N, CA, C and O atoms as a GROMACS GRO file, in nm:
protein
  544
    1MET      N    1  -0.518   2.608  -0.590
    1MET     CA    2  -0.411   2.513  -0.661
    1MET      C    3  -0.396   2.486  -0.775
    1MET      O    4  -0.483   2.473  -0.861
    2SER      N    5  -0.255   2.474  -0.787
    2SER     CA    6  -0.221   2.497  -0.946
    2SER      C    7  -0.244   2.324  -1.004
    2SER      O    8  -0.266   2.225  -0.934
    3PRO      N    9  -0.231   2.330  -1.132
    3PRO     CA   10  -0.275   2.194  -1.193
    3PRO      C   11  -0.204   2.073  -1.174
    3PRO      O   12  -0.246   1.959  -1.192
    4SER      N   13  -0.070   2.117  -1.127
    4SER     CA   14   0.025   2.027  -1.118
    4SER      C   15   0.035   1.973  -0.976
    4SER      O   16   0.108   1.877  -0.950
    5SER      N   17  -0.052   2.048  -0.866
    5SER     CA   18  -0.031   2.006  -0.746
    5SER      C   19  -0.175   1.914  -0.713
    5SER      O   20  -0.282   1.922  -0.775
    6PRO      N   21  -0.142   1.820  -0.593
    6PRO     CA   22  -0.238   1.748  -0.601
    6PRO      C   23  -0.356   1.791  -0.486
    6PRO      O   24  -0.344   1.872  -0.394
    7SER      N   25  -0.467   1.711  -0.524
    7SER     CA   26  -0.572   1.737  -0.397
    7SER      C   27  -0.543   1.682  -0.261
    7SER      O   28  -0.480   1.576  -0.251
    8PHE      N   29  -0.582   1.742  -0.166
    8PHE     CA   30  -0.560   1.728  -0.005
    8PHE      C   31  -0.625   1.560  -0.021
    8PHE      O   32  -0.565   1.462   0.023
    9ALA      N   33  -0.711   1.555  -0.068
    9ALA     CA   34  -0.747   1.360  -0.036
    9ALA      C   35  -0.636   1.273  -0.150
    9ALA      O   36  -0.597   1.159  -0.123
   10VAL      N   37  -0.597   1.339  -0.266
   10VAL     CA   38  -0.511   1.217  -0.319
   10VAL      C   39  -0.375   1.256  -0.231
   10VAL      O   40  -0.318   1.150  -0.203
   11ALA      N   41  -0.311   1.359  -0.183
   11ALA     CA   42  -0.183   1.381  -0.079
   11ALA      C   43  -0.251   1.265   0.033
   11ALA      O   44  -0.162   1.188   0.068
   12THR      N   45  -0.334   1.245   0.074
   12THR     CA   46  -0.361   1.182   0.204
   12THR      C   47  -0.361   1.024   0.181
   12THR      O   48  -0.307   0.939   0.252
   13THR      N   49  -0.431   1.008   0.070
   13THR     CA   50  -0.415   0.852   0.001
   13THR      C   51  -0.278   0.820  -0.028
   13THR      O   52  -0.243   0.708   0.008
   14ARG      N   53  -0.176   0.907  -0.095
   14ARG     CA   54  -0.064   0.887  -0.071
   14ARG      C   55   0.028   0.856   0.024
   14ARG      O   56   0.114   0.768   0.022
   15TRP      N   57  -0.001   0.951   0.125
   15TRP     CA   58   0.088   0.916   0.224
   15TRP      C   59   0.028   0.809   0.328
   15TRP      O   60   0.084   0.788   0.436
   16LEU      N   61  -0.083   0.747   0.293
   16LEU     CA   62  -0.134   0.659   0.386
   16LEU      C   63  -0.096   0.564   0.320
   16LEU      O   64  -0.050   0.483   0.399
   17ALA      N   65  -0.086   0.515   0.182
   17ALA     CA   66  -0.012   0.426   0.109
   17ALA      C   67   0.121   0.385   0.150
   17ALA      O   68   0.170   0.277   0.184
   18VAL      N   69   0.156   0.482   0.140
   18VAL     CA   70   0.312   0.473   0.178
   18VAL      C   71   0.351   0.439   0.329
   18VAL      O   72   0.462   0.394   0.360
   19GLY      N   73   0.263   0.462   0.406
   19GLY     CA   74   0.305   0.497   0.562
   19GLY      C   75   0.277   0.335   0.606
   19GLY      O   76   0.359   0.285   0.684
   20SER      N   77   0.157   0.246   0.557
   20SER     CA   78   0.101   0.127   0.556
   20SER      C   79   0.195   0.042   0.483
   20SER      O   80   0.228  -0.052   0.556
   21LEU      N   81   0.255   0.038   0.360
   21LEU     CA   82   0.377   0.000   0.306
   21LEU      C   83   0.517  -0.029   0.392
   21LEU      O   84   0.588  -0.130   0.382
   22VAL      N   85   0.538   0.088   0.482
   22VAL     CA   86   0.652   0.095   0.511
   22VAL      C   87   0.572   0.018   0.639
   22VAL      O   88   0.622  -0.094   0.646
   23GLY      N   89   0.475   0.033   0.733
   23GLY     CA   90   0.434  -0.049   0.833
   23GLY      C   91   0.408  -0.179   0.838
   23GLY      O   92   0.371  -0.241   0.938
   24LEU      N   93   0.432  -0.232   0.708
   24LEU     CA   94   0.431  -0.366   0.663
   24LEU      C   95   0.543  -0.422   0.676
   24LEU      O   96   0.563  -0.519   0.749
   25ILE      N   97   0.634  -0.362   0.600
   25ILE     CA   98   0.776  -0.433   0.600
   25ILE      C   99   0.854  -0.386   0.723
   25ILE      O  100   0.966  -0.432   0.744
   26VAL      N  101   0.800  -0.302   0.801
   26VAL     CA  102   0.890  -0.298   0.952
   26VAL      C  103   0.778  -0.396   1.030
   26VAL      O  104   0.839  -0.467   1.109
   27LEU      N  105   0.685  -0.413   1.032
   27LEU     CA  106   0.625  -0.544   1.040
   27LEU      C  107   0.660  -0.707   1.031
   27LEU      O  108   0.681  -0.782   1.126
   28GLY      N  109   0.661  -0.737   0.904
   28GLY     CA  110   0.709  -0.796   0.882
   28GLY      C  111   0.881  -0.880   0.939
   28GLY      O  112   0.911  -0.994   0.972
   29LEU      N  113   0.961  -0.746   0.924
   29LEU     CA  114   1.099  -0.803   1.003
   29LEU      C  115   1.096  -0.802   1.142
   29LEU      O  116   1.184  -0.876   1.185
   30ALA      N  117   1.031  -0.747   1.231
   30ALA     CA  118   0.987  -0.746   1.332
   30ALA      C  119   0.969  -0.891   1.390
   30ALA      O  120   1.046  -0.960   1.458
   31TRP      N  121   0.812  -0.923   1.329
   31TRP     CA  122   0.785  -1.027   1.323
   31TRP      C  123   0.864  -1.147   1.327
   31TRP      O  124   0.884  -1.202   1.436
   32GLU      N  125   0.921  -1.203   1.200
   32GLU     CA  126   0.996  -1.276   1.172
   32GLU      C  127   1.170  -1.266   1.238
   32GLU      O  128   1.259  -1.351   1.234
   33MET      N  129   1.169  -1.147   1.288
   33MET     CA  130   1.327  -1.184   1.335
   33MET      C  131   1.314  -1.204   1.509
   33MET      O  132   1.384  -1.284   1.572
   34TRP      N  133   1.207  -1.111   1.574
   34TRP     CA  134   1.248  -1.076   1.691
   34TRP      C  135   1.083  -1.098   1.751
   34TRP      O  136   1.093  -1.179   1.844
   35LEU      N  137   0.999  -1.074   1.741
   35LEU     CA  138   0.884  -1.053   1.828
   35LEU      C  139   0.817  -1.184   1.839
   35LEU      O  140   0.786  -1.220   1.952
   36ALA      N  141   0.789  -1.266   1.734
   36ALA     CA  142   0.706  -1.419   1.682
   36ALA      C  143   0.787  -1.490   1.602
   36ALA      O  144   0.734  -1.500   1.492
   37PRO      N  145   0.895  -1.545   1.607
   37PRO     CA  146   0.942  -1.593   1.494
   37PRO      C  147   0.909  -1.729   1.470
   37PRO      O  148   0.844  -1.782   1.561
   38LEU      N  149   0.936  -1.803   1.368
   38LEU     CA  150   0.877  -1.934   1.346
   38LEU      C  151   0.986  -2.004   1.434
   38LEU      O  152   0.948  -2.086   1.518
   39ARG      N  153   1.120  -1.977   1.420
   39ARG     CA  154   1.207  -2.048   1.480
   39ARG      C  155   1.283  -1.992   1.586
   39ARG      O  156   1.261  -1.872   1.573
   40PRO      N  157   1.368  -2.007   1.696
   40PRO     CA  158   1.410  -1.886   1.802
   40PRO      C  159   1.526  -1.834   1.724
   40PRO      O  160   1.599  -1.898   1.648
   41GLY      N  161   1.530  -1.732   1.750
   41GLY     CA  162   1.691  -1.669   1.647
   41GLY      C  163   1.624  -1.555   1.534
   41GLY      O  164   1.681  -1.452   1.495
   42GLY      N  165   1.508  -1.596   1.500
   42GLY     CA  166   1.484  -1.526   1.355
   42GLY      C  167   1.456  -1.651   1.291
   42GLY      O  168   1.454  -1.762   1.344
   43SER      N  169   1.430  -1.614   1.138
   43SER     CA  170   1.383  -1.700   1.058
   43SER      C  171   1.415  -1.619   0.909
   43SER      O  172   1.409  -1.498   0.892
   44TRP      N  173   1.454  -1.736   0.790
   44TRP     CA  174   1.432  -1.683   0.645
   44TRP      C  175   1.320  -1.634   0.627
   44TRP      O  176   1.330  -1.557   0.532
   45LEU      N  177   1.220  -1.636   0.664
   45LEU     CA  178   1.101  -1.593   0.613
   45LEU      C  179   1.067  -1.454   0.649
   45LEU      O  180   0.961  -1.395   0.630
   46ALA      N  181   1.204  -1.403   0.721
   46ALA     CA  182   1.207  -1.270   0.702
   46ALA      C  183   1.211  -1.176   0.576
   46ALA      O  184   1.175  -1.058   0.575
   47LEU      N  185   1.274  -1.270   0.439
   47LEU     CA  186   1.263  -1.236   0.347
   47LEU      C  187   1.173  -1.198   0.292
   47LEU      O  188   1.183  -1.117   0.200
   48LYS      N  189   1.050  -1.250   0.338
   48LYS     CA  190   0.896  -1.239   0.257
   48LYS      C  191   0.894  -1.044   0.237
   48LYS      O  192   0.844  -0.998   0.135
   49VAL      N  193   0.936  -0.976   0.314
   49VAL     CA  194   0.922  -0.845   0.298
   49VAL      C  195   0.996  -0.788   0.188
   49VAL      O  196   0.939  -0.688   0.145
   50LEU      N  197   1.110  -0.819   0.122
   50LEU     CA  198   1.175  -0.800  -0.001
   50LEU      C  199   1.079  -0.748  -0.107
   50LEU      O  200   1.087  -0.627  -0.129
   51PRO      N  201   0.998  -0.810  -0.170
   51PRO     CA  202   0.898  -0.780  -0.230
   51PRO      C  203   0.812  -0.633  -0.190
   51PRO      O  204   0.777  -0.549  -0.272
   52LEU      N  205   0.798  -0.630  -0.096
   52LEU     CA  206   0.720  -0.472  -0.012
   52LEU      C  207   0.835  -0.383  -0.073
   52LEU      O  208   0.791  -0.301  -0.153
   53VAL      N  209   0.953  -0.380  -0.058
   53VAL     CA  210   1.054  -0.287  -0.069
   53VAL      C  211   1.045  -0.231  -0.217
   53VAL      O  212   1.074  -0.113  -0.236
   54VAL      N  213   1.014  -0.294  -0.301
   54VAL     CA  214   1.005  -0.244  -0.434
   54VAL      C  215   0.914  -0.191  -0.489
   54VAL      O  216   0.930  -0.185  -0.611
   55PRO      N  217   0.816  -0.145  -0.449
   55PRO     CA  218   0.718  -0.032  -0.466
   55PRO      C  219   0.738   0.079  -0.410
   55PRO      O  220   0.661   0.171  -0.439
   56LEU      N  221   0.836   0.101  -0.322
   56LEU     CA  222   0.813   0.215  -0.224
   56LEU      C  223   0.847   0.316  -0.332
   56LEU      O  224   0.758   0.396  -0.360
   57ALA      N  225   0.986   0.328  -0.410
   57ALA     CA  226   0.994   0.427  -0.521
   57ALA      C  227   0.884   0.451  -0.574
   57ALA      O  228   0.838   0.563  -0.549
   58GLY      N  229   0.820   0.378  -0.646
   58GLY     CA  230   0.699   0.428  -0.718
   58GLY      C  231   0.590   0.510  -0.653
   58GLY      O  232   0.532   0.612  -0.691
   59LEU      N  233   0.577   0.422  -0.519
   59LEU     CA  234   0.486   0.524  -0.456
   59LEU      C  235   0.510   0.652  -0.394
   59LEU      O  236   0.424   0.730  -0.354
   60TYR      N  237   0.658   0.668  -0.389
   60TYR     CA  238   0.716   0.794  -0.348
   60TYR      C  239   0.672   0.893  -0.440
   60TYR      O  240   0.611   0.998  -0.421
   61LYS      N  241   0.725   0.828  -0.565
   61LYS     CA  242   0.751   0.907  -0.691
   61LYS      C  243   0.607   0.920  -0.762
   61LYS      O  244   0.603   0.970  -0.875
   62ASN      N  245   0.500   0.881  -0.705
   62ASN     CA  246   0.367   0.926  -0.730
   62ASN      C  247   0.361   0.822  -0.850
   62ASN      O  248   0.333   0.908  -0.935
   63ARG      N  249   0.365   0.718  -0.915
   63ARG     CA  250   0.338   0.637  -1.023
   63ARG      C  251   0.231   0.615  -1.004
   63ARG      O  252   0.192   0.626  -0.888
   64MET      N  253   0.138   0.575  -1.106
   64MET     CA  254  -0.007   0.577  -1.104
   64MET      C  255  -0.004   0.406  -1.118
   64MET      O  256  -0.074   0.323  -1.060
   65TYR      N  257   0.111   0.389  -1.224
   65TYR     CA  258   0.110   0.198  -1.250
   65TYR      C  259   0.150   0.117  -1.138
   65TYR      O  260   0.148  -0.006  -1.140
   66THR      N  261   0.192   0.199  -1.022
   66THR     CA  262   0.236   0.137  -0.873
   66THR      C  263   0.140   0.097  -0.775
   66THR      O  264   0.136  -0.010  -0.715
   67TYR      N  265   0.046   0.217  -0.762
   67TYR     CA  266  -0.047   0.228  -0.723
   67TYR      C  267  -0.150   0.092  -0.746
   67TYR      O  268  -0.206   0.028  -0.658
   68ARG      N  269  -0.157   0.066  -0.908
   68ARG     CA  270  -0.253  -0.004  -0.919
   68ARG      C  271  -0.230  -0.156  -0.917
   68ARG      O  272  -0.322  -0.236  -0.903
   69TRP      N  273  -0.090  -0.195  -0.932
   69TRP     CA  274  -0.045  -0.317  -0.931
   69TRP      C  275   0.030  -0.352  -0.725
   69TRP      O  276   0.049  -0.461  -0.670
   70VAL      N  277   0.046  -0.244  -0.681
   70VAL     CA  278   0.048  -0.298  -0.540
   70VAL      C  279  -0.120  -0.314  -0.523
   70VAL      O  280  -0.116  -0.431  -0.561
   71SER      N  281  -0.162  -0.308  -0.515
   71SER     CA  282  -0.335  -0.331  -0.468
   71SER      C  283  -0.348  -0.476  -0.532
   71SER      O  284  -0.420  -0.555  -0.472
   72LEU      N  285  -0.314  -0.499  -0.594
   72LEU     CA  286  -0.315  -0.624  -0.636
   72LEU      C  287  -0.242  -0.694  -0.576
   72LEU      O  288  -0.294  -0.796  -0.529
   73MET      N  289  -0.114  -0.672  -0.555
   73MET     CA  290   0.020  -0.759  -0.528
   73MET      C  291  -0.021  -0.748  -0.347
   73MET      O  292   0.007  -0.843  -0.273
   74ILE      N  293  -0.068  -0.662  -0.310
   74ILE     CA  294  -0.068  -0.703  -0.141
   74ILE      C  295  -0.190  -0.786  -0.086
   74ILE      O  296  -0.214  -0.787   0.035
   75TRP      N  297  -0.268  -0.859  -0.181
   75TRP     CA  298  -0.360  -0.977  -0.149
   75TRP      C  299  -0.288  -1.096  -0.086
   75TRP      O  300  -0.328  -1.156   0.014
   76LEU      N  301  -0.182  -1.122  -0.153
   76LEU     CA  302  -0.103  -1.209  -0.114
   76LEU      C  303  -0.057  -1.226   0.022
   76LEU      O  304  -0.068  -1.336   0.075
   77TYR      N  305   0.000  -1.113   0.094
   77TYR     CA  306   0.048  -1.085   0.242
   77TYR      C  307  -0.094  -1.074   0.320
   77TYR      O  308  -0.096  -1.083   0.443
   78PHE      N  309  -0.210  -1.053   0.245
   78PHE     CA  310  -0.358  -1.035   0.336
   78PHE      C  311  -0.351  -1.202   0.354
   78PHE      O  312  -0.355  -1.257   0.464
   79THR      N  313  -0.342  -1.254   0.260
   79THR     CA  314  -0.359  -1.449   0.268
   79THR      C  315  -0.274  -1.475   0.373
   79THR      O  316  -0.314  -1.533   0.474
   80GLU      N  317  -0.145  -1.431   0.356
   80GLU     CA  318  -0.057  -1.497   0.467
   80GLU      C  319  -0.129  -1.475   0.608
   80GLU      O  320  -0.136  -1.567   0.688
   81GLY      N  321  -0.185  -1.340   0.636
   81GLY     CA  322  -0.172  -1.278   0.756
   81GLY      C  323  -0.356  -1.366   0.826
   81GLY      O  324  -0.394  -1.385   0.941
   82VAL      N  325  -0.401  -1.386   0.735
   82VAL     CA  326  -0.561  -1.443   0.729
   82VAL      C  327  -0.502  -1.616   0.814
   82VAL      O  328  -0.527  -1.654   0.929
   83VAL      N  329  -0.423  -1.685   0.708
   83VAL     CA  330  -0.384  -1.796   0.733
   83VAL      C  331  -0.270  -1.798   0.905
   83VAL      O  332  -0.273  -1.882   0.996
   84ARG      N  333  -0.221  -1.727   0.897
   84ARG     CA  334  -0.172  -1.730   1.049
   84ARG      C  335  -0.216  -1.693   1.164
   84ARG      O  336  -0.175  -1.721   1.276
   85ALA      N  337  -0.318  -1.616   1.123
   85ALA     CA  338  -0.400  -1.546   1.250
   85ALA      C  339  -0.494  -1.663   1.269
   85ALA      O  340  -0.513  -1.703   1.384
   86TRP      N  341  -0.554  -1.721   1.171
   86TRP     CA  342  -0.608  -1.869   1.221
   86TRP      C  343  -0.498  -1.972   1.256
   86TRP      O  344  -0.548  -2.065   1.319
   87SER      N  345  -0.421  -1.981   1.244
   87SER     CA  346  -0.370  -2.107   1.240
   87SER      C  347  -0.234  -2.088   1.340
   87SER      O  348  -0.230  -2.181   1.421
   88ASP      N  349  -0.154  -2.020   1.352
   88ASP     CA  350  -0.062  -1.931   1.470
   88ASP      C  351  -0.100  -2.003   1.624
   88ASP      O  352  -0.190  -1.954   1.692
   89ASN      N  353  -0.024  -2.121   1.669
   89ASN     CA  354  -0.051  -2.122   1.811
   89ASN      C  355  -0.004  -2.025   1.939
   89ASN      O  356  -0.046  -2.031   2.054
   90VAL      N  357   0.094  -1.938   1.886
   90VAL     CA  358   0.103  -1.827   1.980
   90VAL      C  359   0.016  -1.707   1.960
   90VAL      O  360  -0.030  -1.664   1.854
   91PRO      N  361   0.003  -1.671   2.058
   91PRO     CA  362  -0.113  -1.582   2.099
   91PRO      C  363  -0.056  -1.434   2.010
   91PRO      O  364  -0.134  -1.380   1.932
   92ALA      N  365   0.072  -1.383   2.027
   92ALA     CA  366   0.168  -1.291   1.951
   92ALA      C  367   0.159  -1.299   1.836
   92ALA      O  368   0.102  -1.201   1.789
   93GLY      N  369   0.196  -1.388   1.750
   93GLY     CA  370   0.179  -1.458   1.646
   93GLY      C  371   0.028  -1.421   1.598
   93GLY      O  372   0.014  -1.359   1.493
   94ARG      N  373  -0.080  -1.458   1.674
   94ARG     CA  374  -0.198  -1.410   1.604
   94ARG      C  375  -0.226  -1.286   1.587
   94ARG      O  376  -0.279  -1.239   1.487
   95MET      N  377  -0.178  -1.201   1.728
   95MET     CA  378  -0.228  -1.060   1.734
   95MET      C  379  -0.140  -0.974   1.560
   95MET      O  380  -0.191  -0.885   1.491
   96LEU      N  381  -0.004  -1.043   1.537
   96LEU     CA  382   0.078  -0.992   1.473
   96LEU      C  383  -0.006  -0.995   1.324
   96LEU      O  384  -0.020  -0.902   1.245
   97ALA      N  385  -0.057  -1.140   1.316
   97ALA     CA  386  -0.117  -1.176   1.189
   97ALA      C  387  -0.238  -1.055   1.184
   97ALA      O  388  -0.237  -0.989   1.080
   98GLY      N  389  -0.319  -1.027   1.263
   98GLY     CA  390  -0.419  -0.935   1.251
   98GLY      C  391  -0.377  -0.784   1.186
   98GLY      O  392  -0.430  -0.711   1.101
   99LEU      N  393  -0.236  -0.772   1.282
   99LEU     CA  394  -0.216  -0.634   1.256
   99LEU      C  395  -0.179  -0.632   1.087
   99LEU      O  396  -0.219  -0.544   1.011
  100GLU      N  397  -0.102  -0.737   1.051
  100GLU     CA  398  -0.110  -0.742   0.928
  100GLU      C  399  -0.192  -0.757   0.789
  100GLU      O  400  -0.166  -0.738   0.670
  101VAL      N  401  -0.287  -0.793   0.852
  101VAL     CA  402  -0.414  -0.813   0.774
  101VAL      C  403  -0.485  -0.657   0.766
  101VAL      O  404  -0.550  -0.613   0.671
  102LEU      N  405  -0.453  -0.589   0.892
  102LEU     CA  406  -0.532  -0.442   0.922
  102LEU      C  407  -0.449  -0.399   0.784
  102LEU      O  408  -0.500  -0.410   0.672
  103LEU      N  409  -0.316  -0.348   0.806
  103LEU     CA  410  -0.229  -0.317   0.726
  103LEU      C  411  -0.240  -0.281   0.581
  103LEU      O  412  -0.245  -0.173   0.521
  104CYS      N  413  -0.242  -0.424   0.537
  104CYS     CA  414  -0.313  -0.486   0.387
  104CYS      C  415  -0.459  -0.423   0.358
  104CYS      O  416  -0.497  -0.381   0.248
  105LEU      N  417  -0.516  -0.424   0.449
  105LEU     CA  418  -0.645  -0.362   0.411
  105LEU      C  419  -0.624  -0.209   0.382
  105LEU      O  420  -0.673  -0.157   0.282
  106MET      N  421  -0.538  -0.132   0.484
  106MET     CA  422  -0.543   0.052   0.461
  106MET      C  423  -0.476   0.006   0.334
  106MET      O  424  -0.553   0.036   0.243
  107LEU      N  425  -0.365  -0.055   0.284
  107LEU     CA  426  -0.234   0.003   0.170
  107LEU      C  427  -0.385  -0.031   0.063
  107LEU      O  428  -0.421   0.056  -0.017
  108PHE      N  429  -0.448  -0.138   0.073
  108PHE     CA  430  -0.582  -0.186  -0.064
  108PHE      C  431  -0.633  -0.044  -0.068
  108PHE      O  432  -0.611   0.013  -0.176
  109VAL      N  433  -0.700   0.032   0.031
  109VAL     CA  434  -0.813   0.119   0.030
  109VAL      C  435  -0.759   0.240   0.023
  109VAL      O  436  -0.830   0.335  -0.011
  110ALA      N  437  -0.629   0.258   0.052
  110ALA     CA  438  -0.503   0.380  -0.011
  110ALA      C  439  -0.503   0.345  -0.123
  110ALA      O  440  -0.575   0.415  -0.195
  111CYS      N  441  -0.458   0.275  -0.165
  111CYS     CA  442  -0.415   0.284  -0.335
  111CYS      C  443  -0.526   0.276  -0.416
  111CYS      O  444  -0.520   0.328  -0.528
  112ALA      N  445  -0.658   0.203  -0.368
  112ALA     CA  446  -0.747   0.213  -0.476
  112ALA      C  447  -0.847   0.333  -0.469
  112ALA      O  448  -0.929   0.361  -0.557
  113MET      N  449  -0.831   0.395  -0.362
  113MET     CA  450  -0.912   0.573  -0.386
  113MET      C  451  -0.770   0.645  -0.443
  113MET      O  452  -0.779   0.724  -0.537
  114HIS      N  453  -0.642   0.615  -0.385
  114HIS     CA  454  -0.556   0.717  -0.451
  114HIS      C  455  -0.580   0.709  -0.607
  114HIS      O  456  -0.559   0.815  -0.665
  115VAL      N  457  -0.617   0.611  -0.679
  115VAL     CA  458  -0.610   0.574  -0.855
  115VAL      C  459  -0.764   0.676  -0.886
  115VAL      O  460  -0.778   0.770  -0.964
  116ARG      N  461  -0.856   0.621  -0.801
  116ARG     CA  462  -0.992   0.676  -0.796
  116ARG      C  463  -0.992   0.859  -0.839
  116ARG      O  464  -1.025   0.922  -0.940
  117LEU      N  465  -0.936   0.895  -0.704
  117LEU     CA  466  -0.923   1.057  -0.723
  117LEU      C  467  -0.836   1.103  -0.807
  117LEU      O  468  -0.847   1.212  -0.864
  118ARG      N  469  -0.738   1.021  -0.823
  118ARG     CA  470  -0.597   1.116  -0.935
  118ARG      C  471  -0.716   1.095  -1.070
  118ARG      O  472  -0.751   1.196  -1.130
  119LEU      N  473  -0.754   1.004  -1.098
  119LEU     CA  474  -0.824   0.991  -1.219
  119LEU      C  475  -0.980   1.062  -1.234
  119LEU      O  476  -1.035   1.083  -1.342
  120ARG      N  477  -1.034   1.092  -1.109
  120ARG     CA  478  -1.171   1.182  -1.156
  120ARG      C  479  -1.103   1.361  -1.104
  120ARG      O  480  -1.195   1.444  -1.104
  121ASP      N  481  -0.995   1.407  -1.072
  121ASP     CA  482  -0.913   1.510  -1.068
  121ASP      C  483  -0.870   1.519  -1.220
  121ASP      O  484  -0.885   1.622  -1.286
  122ALA      N  485  -0.828   1.433  -1.259
  122ALA     CA  486  -0.764   1.442  -1.431
  122ALA      C  487  -0.879   1.476  -1.491
  122ALA      O  488  -0.890   1.595  -1.519
  123ARG      N  489  -1.005   1.376  -1.531
  123ARG     CA  490  -1.097   1.397  -1.606
  123ARG      C  491  -1.140   1.560  -1.564
  123ARG      O  492  -1.111   1.652  -1.642
  124THR      N  493  -1.194   1.581  -1.464
  124THR     CA  494  -1.239   1.719  -1.420
  124THR      C  495  -1.126   1.830  -1.470
  124THR      O  496  -1.156   1.949  -1.482
  125ALA      N  497  -1.012   1.786  -1.494
  125ALA     CA  498  -0.918   1.904  -1.557
  125ALA      C  499  -0.912   1.938  -1.695
  125ALA      O  500  -0.881   2.044  -1.750
  126ARG      N  501  -0.954   1.802  -1.750
  126ARG     CA  502  -0.998   1.793  -1.925
  126ARG      C  503  -1.118   1.855  -1.894
  126ARG      O  504  -1.107   1.970  -1.937
  127ALA      N  505  -1.211   1.842  -1.851
  127ALA     CA  506  -1.348   1.944  -1.865
  127ALA      C  507  -1.310   2.041  -1.836
  127ALA      O  508  -1.371   2.117  -1.912
  128ALA      N  509  -1.245   2.102  -1.772
  128ALA     CA  510  -1.236   2.260  -1.759
  128ALA      C  511  -1.162   2.312  -1.866
  128ALA      O  512  -1.215   2.416  -1.904
  129VAL      N  513  -1.058   2.283  -1.935
  129VAL     CA  514  -0.983   2.311  -2.053
  129VAL      C  515  -1.110   2.355  -2.191
  129VAL      O  516  -1.184   2.271  -2.242
  130PRO      N  517  -1.109   2.469  -2.221
  130PRO     CA  518  -1.199   2.491  -2.295
  130PRO      C  519  -1.141   2.441  -2.461
  130PRO      O  520  -1.020   2.428  -2.477
  131LEU      N  521  -1.239   2.417  -2.578
  131LEU     CA  522  -1.171   2.357  -2.667
  131LEU      C  523  -1.133   2.472  -2.752
  131LEU      O  524  -1.205   2.571  -2.761
  132GLU      N  525  -1.039   2.463  -2.804
  132GLU     CA  526  -0.997   2.573  -2.938
  132GLU      C  527  -1.079   2.528  -3.035
  132GLU      O  528  -1.108   2.411  -3.063
  133THR      N  529  -1.130   2.673  -3.106
  133THR     CA  530  -1.235   2.651  -3.177
  133THR      C  531  -1.137   2.728  -3.319
  133THR      O  532  -1.077   2.831  -3.290
  134SER      N  533  -1.127   2.683  -3.444
  134SER     CA  534  -1.055   2.744  -3.561
  134SER      C  535  -1.182   2.872  -3.640
  134SER      O  536  -1.278   2.861  -3.717
  135ILE      N  537  -1.132   2.957  -3.588
  135ILE     CA  538  -1.220   3.069  -3.699
  135ILE      C  539  -1.184   3.122  -3.856
  135ILE      O  540  -1.127   3.230  -3.838
  136PRO      N  541  -1.188   3.108  -3.937
  136PRO     CA  542  -1.141   3.110  -4.084
  136PRO      C  543  -1.171   3.241  -4.071
  136PRO      O  544  -1.156   3.318  -4.166
   0.00000   0.00000   0.00000
């Protein structure tokens, strides 16, 4: 494995994060437009997925900063899922809210593990580089 190629665990957490984020986007659109919208025919609440589109490029390009702020932002969607799972009168809406909560937890764990593993790998790589000594 070359220094620039990520470990298997880092690559796995990256794709888990991207996959769960894409899953949240698809779920949010389908939920508010067709599956269990607040109003028949869809609702403007589908626009809630727009902030989720923003970090896609950063996750895909493997930017550490994006993983960090997404792991904080995702709690807003987690909260929405918990509230709607608890208060929705429609069983389909409760099930979709539970799926949203699950995807949010997957995204959080993937982002947190990705950051932790990358920092560990960087620390290991730094420790493996011998210090240069100057001999007069």
